C-alpha positions as CSV (number, residue, x, y, z in Angstrom):
1,M,26.5,-1.4,-4.9
2,I,25.5,1.8,-2.5
3,R,28.1,4.2,-1.9
4,R,27.7,6.6,1.4
5,D,28.3,9.4,1.5
6,E,29.3,10.1,5.3
7,E,29.9,7.0,7.7
8,S,27.7,6.9,10.4
9,T,26.6,3.7,12.8
10,H,23.7,1.5,12.6
11,D,20.9,1.7,14.6
12,Q,17.7,-0.5,15.6
13,T,14.8,-0.2,12.6
14,G,11.6,-0.8,11.7
15,S,10.4,-4.2,11.0
16,R,10.3,-3.9,7.3
17,G,12.0,-0.9,6.6
18,G,15.2,1.2,7.5
19,V,15.9,4.0,9.9
20,I,17.0,7.8,8.1
21,L,20.5,8.3,9.4
22,G,22.3,10.3,6.7
23,S,22.5,10.4,3.0
24,L,23.1,7.3,1.0
25,S,23.6,7.4,-3.1
26,T,22.5,4.5,-5.4
27,R,23.6,4.0,-9.3
28,R,19.7,5.0,-9.3
29,K,19.6,8.1,-8.0
30,P,20.2,9.7,-4.2
31,I,18.2,8.7,-1.3
32,K,18.1,9.0,2.2
33,E,20.8,6.7,4.0
34,L,19.2,3.6,5.9
35,A,20.4,1.7,8.3
36,P,19.4,-2.5,7.5
37,S,16.3,-3.1,9.3
38,G,17.2,-6.3,11.2
39,Y,15.9,-8.1,8.3
40,L,17.7,-10.1,4.9
41,A,15.5,-10.8,1.9
42,S,16.3,-14.8,1.5
43,V,14.7,-16.5,-2.1
44,D,13.4,-19.8,-2.0
45,E,15.1,-21.4,-5.1
46,E,12.1,-23.6,-5.8
47,K,9.6,-21.0,-6.4
48,C,11.8,-18.9,-7.9
49,K,11.5,-18.5,-11.9
50,A,13.8,-16.0,-12.4
51,C,11.0,-13.3,-13.4
52,G,13.9,-9.9,-12.8
53,V,10.7,-8.4,-10.8
54,C,12.9,-8.2,-7.7
55,V,16.1,-6.9,-9.8
56,A,14.0,-4.4,-11.6
57,K,12.3,-3.3,-8.4
58,C,15.3,-3.3,-5.6
59,P,16.1,0.4,-4.5
60,F,19.7,-0.9,-3.5
61,E,20.2,-2.6,-6.3
62,A,20.6,-5.5,-3.7
63,V,19.2,-8.5,-6.3
64,S,20.5,-10.2,-9.4
65,I,19.8,-13.4,-11.5
66,E,22.6,-15.9,-11.7
67,E,22.0,-19.2,-12.8
68,E,18.0,-18.8,-13.5
69,V,17.5,-17.8,-9.6
70,A,17.6,-14.6,-7.6
71,V,20.2,-13.9,-5.7
72,I,20.1,-11.6,-3.0
73,D,23.5,-9.4,-2.4
74,P,23.9,-9.3,1.7
75,D,25.9,-6.4,1.7
76,G,23.1,-4.2,-0.3
77,C,20.2,-5.4,0.8
78,M,18.6,-3.6,3.7
79,G,15.7,-5.6,4.8
80,C,13.2,-2.9,3.2
81,G,10.5,-5.7,2.0
82,V,9.9,-4.4,-1.7
83,C,11.1,-7.8,-3.3
84,P,8.8,-10.1,-1.1
85,E,5.7,-7.6,-1.2
86,L,6.6,-7.5,-5.3
87,C,7.6,-11.3,-5.8
88,P,4.6,-13.2,-8.2
89,E,6.2,-16.4,-6.9
90,D,5.9,-15.8,-3.4
91,A,10.0,-17.1,-3.2
92,I,11.0,-14.1,-1.4
93,E,10.9,-13.9,2.3
94,L,12.5,-11.4,4.5
95,R,14.0,-13.3,7.8
96,E,15.6,-11.8,10.9
97,D,19.4,-11.2,10.6
98,S,20.8,-10.6,14.0
99,A,24.1,-9.4,12.7
100,R,21.8,-6.5,11.5
101,G,20.2,-5.0,14.7
102,I,17.1,-5.9,16.5
103,P,13.9,-5.3,14.8
104,L,11.7,-2.6,16.2
105,D,7.9,-4.2,17.1
106,L,6.1,-1.4,15.5
107,Q,3.3,-2.6,16.9
108,A,4.3,-2.5,20.4
109,L,5.4,1.3,19.6
110,R,2.1,2.7,18.1
111,D,-0.1,0.9,21.1
112,E,2.3,2.8,23.4
113,T,1.7,6.1,21.7
114,R,-1.6,5.5,21.7
115,P,-3.9,7.9,24.4
116,N,-5.9,6.1,26.8
117,G,-9.7,6.1,26.4
């Protein structure tokens, strides 16, 4: 799935994306290395129609179709939010995964960095 060009430690990340740490190569194209976002995609098998949109759009090739349902590879999923955003059946959602770090509260960070007044 994912080849890491260099080892790195994973850090806390944004709620719908990763933190750039180094470099990463996928089978599709080289991209910056991302730490997991603190989230993992989860498929509702009742809603999934195995249309393949998630498979085609996942930048980490972490989704496959098996037995007429989308399956998430937890080792490849970075919790980036692409698949739930594009799923036409709303069959995929991001769930917090404590093994992947604590997601940052991006809104709180934005509020802290805004000038007063």
